[in-house]
N, C-alpha and C positions, 0 to 999 in steps of 0.2 A: 504494500500500500504506500501511497505517496502522501506526505503530510506537509502542510504549509505552516511555518513557524513565524509568528510575529514577535519581535524581540527588540530590546534596547541594548546597544552594544556596551553600555556602561551600567553596572549594577549599583553604583553609588547615587547617581542623580535620579530625581523623580522622573517617571515616564512622561514623555510628551509625544503627541501624535506626529509632530514634524520630524522627530528623530527615530521613529519606528522603522525598523528594517525587516526584510523578509528573506527567509531561506526555505528551500524545499529539500526534503529528505525522504528516502525510501527506507521503510522499516516494517517490522511485524506489528508494532503497536505504538501508540502515542506515548505510552509510559517509557518505552525503550528510547524513543527520541529525546524525551525530557531528561532521562537519566544520563544519556551520552552527553547532551549539551551542558548539563549541570556539572558533570565530572570534568569536562575538558575546556570549558569557557567560563567567562565571567558575565555572560549574558543575563539580562533580566527578561525572562520569557513571559510574554503577555498572554499568548494563546497558541494552541496547536490544533489545527483542523485537518481532518482527513479529506482528501480531494478524490472525488469519484465522478464518473459520468461527465455531464456538461460542465461542471465546475472545473474538473481537471482539464478538459479540452480548452476552456477559456484561459486558464492559467498558462497552458503550454503555448498559446499564441503570443504571449508576452515575450519580447526579445530578451528580457532579463531572466527568463525561466532557465534554471540550471540546477540539477540535483547535486546536493552537497553530500559528499561521502563522510559519514559520521566517524569512520575509523581514522580519517586523516586530519581531524581537527586538532 
């Protein structure tokens, strides 16, 4: 499954919509995505959404769509 992660790159400052970043990851569950990101980064994770069907097709049309390999973080 592919997940869309909305996060702040800095864990210290309060979240602001203007600084929210996005990454896409493939994993078995959202729990595994969150665990990998928390173990390897200082990201402030806002939400993790599973992308399927039309939602996935829409996101894949974005030129910035790129799957992040969680093992290489």
